[in-house]
N, C-alpha and C positions, 0 to 999 in steps of 0.2 A: 111673440110672447105666448107662453103655454097657457091653455085654459085652466081654471082652477076646479078642483073636485071638493066635494064635502066628504070628510072622513072621520072615523072615530078611532082614536088610539086607546087600546086597553093596556094598562101598565100594571104589573104586580111587583112591588119592591119587597124583597126579602132581606136585603142588606142595607141597614140604615146609613152605613158609611157612604153609599151611593146617592143619597138624597141631595146633597149639595151640587154634585155634578149634574144630576137630573134637572135641578131647578136652573142651573146655568144654561143647559141645552134648551129648555123651554123658553128661557128668557130670549135666546138668540132667534127663536121662531115665533115670537109674541105677536108679530104682525098678522100671522095666519091663525092664531087660536081664537076661536069664538068663545069658548068657555071650558072650564075644568071643574071636576069634582073629585075629591079625595076622601076615602074612607078607611080610617085605621081599623084593622081586624085583629084586636088584640089577642084573642083567644088562639089565633094561628100565627101571631108574630109577624104580620105583614101588613102592607098598606096597598090598597087598590085605587087606582087613578084612572078616570075617563077623561080624555081630552078630545074635544071637538074642533076640527080644523076646516078651513076653506083655503086650500092652497094648490099650487101646481103638484101634479103627481110625484114629480122628482123630489120636491121638498118634503112631501109626506113620507116618501120612502127613505130619504136621508135621515129625517128625524127618528123614524121608527127603528132604522138600523143602528144609529148611534146610541138611542136609548137602550135597545136590546143588547148591545155590547157592554153595557155597564155591569160590574160584578154584582150578582144577586138580583138582577132586574130582568123581567120578561116583558116583551112588548109585541103586540100584534096590531095591524092596521086593518080596518074594515072600511071599504069604499062603498059610498052610496050609489045607487042606480039613477040618481038625478041627472038630467042632462048637464053636460059640461058648461061651465058658466062663463 
């Protein structure tokens, strides 16, 4: 079993049509999600979401890649320097 890592996914949603698929992906990875915070940025017409995970590196990479492939969605993962858990 791979050790888990703590990571932050930064997500910017510019296409509201991708929100349903984004929520489906997050639901698939719900066991790894510690918390999430979403901020609507109405002046710029986008939403900014922070998602904190404690998961194996491959799960974090897979989720980040799937989210980033959604139309009008940008996603980046930041991994902590905490010892693997």
